Residue, then its C-alpha position, 0 to 999 in steps of 0.5 A: m767340856q761338860i763332865p757327865a753326871e755322876k762322873k769325875i776327873y782324877f789327877l795323880s802324879d809321881f809314881h817313880l816306878g822302878a825306884p828304889s828297887h824292883a821289889q818296892s816298885l812292884v808293891r807300889e805298882k800293884k797299889i796304883v793299879s788297884f786304885l785305878e781300877e777302883i776309880s774307873t767306875d766313875a772316872a770320866e778322865i784321868f790325868i797322870v801328871g808326870d814321873l810315872f817312871d823313875f826313868w823312861f826312854e823310847y828307842r826306835s824299837v825298844v822300851p824299858k822292860g817291866y811295868v806290864r801291870i800299869l801299862g796294861k791297866i792304862a790300855e784297858l782303861t782307854d779301851r773302856g773309853i776313859k780318856i787318859h792324859f799324861f804329862t812328861g816329868n823330869h824323870d820320863m821326858w823322853m817319850s816318842g809316841y809309844f803311849e799314843r800308839e799303844l795305849n791311846v794316851q795323849v802326851y803333853q810336854h808342857p803345861t796345858v790349859f783345860v776347861y771343864n764345867n766352865k772351870r779353867f785348869y792349868i796343868g803341868h808337871g812343874d819342873g823348871l817353872g818359877p824363879g831360881d833353880y837355874g842349874y836344873k833349867f839349863i840341864k833340862r834344856i839340854f835333855r830336851n834338845p832333839i840332838c841330845k835325845f838322838l845321841f842317847g838313842l845311839i847308845p845300846p839299850h842295855v847300856g843306856i837304860g842301865l846307866a840312866n837308871y843308876f843316876s835316876k835312882t840316886s834322886r832322894a825324891s824318887t827313893g822317898e828319902s827327901d824331907e819335903t816341907f812346905l816352904g811358905e808362900e814366898g819360898e814355894w816357886l810354883i806359887s810364885y809361878c802361878k801368881e805370875i800367870l794370874k797377872k795375865e789371865t784367870f784360872d780356877y785351878f793350877i795343878f802340878g806334881h814334881r814337888h812330892l808334897p800334897i799342897d792345897f793353897n789359895l792364891s786368891i778367892e777364885s784361884r787355887y794351887v794344888n800339888l798332887g804329892d806322890w805315891i811313894k809317901y802320901n798316896s795322894y791325888a785330886v778329884f774334880d766332881g764337876s763343881k769343886l776340886t778336892l785333894k785326898q789321900n787313898p785310905n786303902a794304900 
């Protein structure tokens, strides 16, 4: 796809709306909604790369209450012709069509390749990729199992959502209390993952979330790994203007 002149593509991730409290989440939600309105003037497409919510589960006829500002803004933007892509994260993987039907948002469960202006992008949330972390990878397979999803759906919503919210909010990353530091080229598992992908095919940009730390790392002369950080501590995002990708922080947040 060729991006129209004067238009841009924006990438954001890890809002964790709902955590650590309703009051704090509401302040963050309003800030994100304001930013989405600001970029709508020149956005061709917007990628939300996972963990929009601290927990999300779609029952057959019930979704978690709240989040009306962000959901309304997303619907408004797609109604205005701005395409929005959403990648499920480890906190909001249980999507079942609500975003597609109600918000006209394309939802992705796995890393996906996009090409804009002859630049190749490899985009995903980032959880469970790369070496190590076998315990989480095992749990992720269980959570993504359709049978487990079905069984959770049998729990009454007021019980299931309350229980899931309790455990989700114990995550130090979702409360902004985690001490995220760059682990070096060898220690960053997503860098290792990107290098393995590059052995098979070439990409200009690898874009992930999940890490809660803004990272812009040159994998080679032609390829970069960008982690989007979060909107708990950093209010960070990336923007592609048709020729180059830049990692930024929102100065108004």
